[in-house]
N, C-alpha and C positions, 0 to 999 in steps of 0.2 A: 313801591312808589315810582321807581325808575321806569318800569314798564308802563304805568299809567301816564306819566309825563311824556314818554316817547309816543304813545298812541295818540295823544291829543295834540302835542306841540312839537314832538321830535327833539326834545331837549333833555331827556332823561340822562343820556350819557354825559351831556354837558354839566348838568347839576352834580352828577356823581363825581366828575373830575374837578370840581371847583377847589377842593382843598389842596390839590397838588399843582395848581396852575402857576406858571411863571409870570413875572410882571409883563412880559411881552404878550402872553396869551390873554391876560386880563386886559391889556391895551387893545388887542384885536376885538375882544368882546365889547369893550366900550365903543370902538369904532362901528361895530355892527349895530349896536343900540342907537348910536347917533344916526346911522343910515335909516334905521327903522323909524325913528322919531321924525326925520325929515320926510319920509314917505307918508307917515300918518298926518303930519301937518299939511301936506299937499294933496291929500286924498280928494277934497272937494274940487280942486282945479283939475286933477286927473280925471275924476268922474265926469266933469263938464266937458272936457276935451273928448273923452270916449263917447259921450252921448252925442256931441256935435259930429264926430266922425261917423258914428253909426247912422245918424239922421242924414248926413250927406250921402252915404253909400245907398241908403234906401231911396232917397230922392233921385239919385243917378239911375238906379235900376228901374224906378217908375218912369223916368224919362225914356230910357231905352225901350221899355215895354210899349209906351205910347208911340214911339217911332216905328217899332216893328209892326204894331197894329196898323198904323197908317200905311206902312210899306206893303203889308199883305193886302190891305184894301186896294191899294193902287195896282198891285200885281193882278188881283182879280179883275179889276176894271180893264186893264190892258188885255188880259187873256180873253175876257168876254168880247171886247171890241174886235180883237183879232179873229175870234171865232165867228162873230157876226159878219165880218168882212169876207171870211172864207166861205161861209154858208151862202151869203148873198152872191158871191162870185160863182158859186156852183149852181145858182138859180133855184135855191130851195126856199127862199123867203119871199113872199110876194113882192118882188122888186120890179115887176113889170112896169110900174109907174115911175120908177127911178129915172131921172133925166140923164144921169151920167152914163156914158157908153160902157165904162168898165163894169157896171153892175147890171147890164142887160143879160137876161138868161141866155145861156149858150145852147145852140141847137146841136144835137149830136148826130153825126152821120155814121151809119153802120155799113 
């Protein structure tokens, strides 16, 4: 029986030692049971707090994901704009109609 109680609850040694317990050890056992009962009485509140915490962490990570997605989209737009300006400056995009002097195709002299 001791092995069975130990495998399920870890209390086989405790039960086997009951007959020889001192009043102080019995008092410690009563204190542990009070702590367990307090825990059991408060499980619904603890569960709600854990659920709220987990929900908050999930919402935060979803927020971060949205920000990163927007950031990457912005980076791509900036990179494309930079590339468009570079290519236009090199005279490779039909910019002959461009009115700004910086975007006129350059003539190369060899």
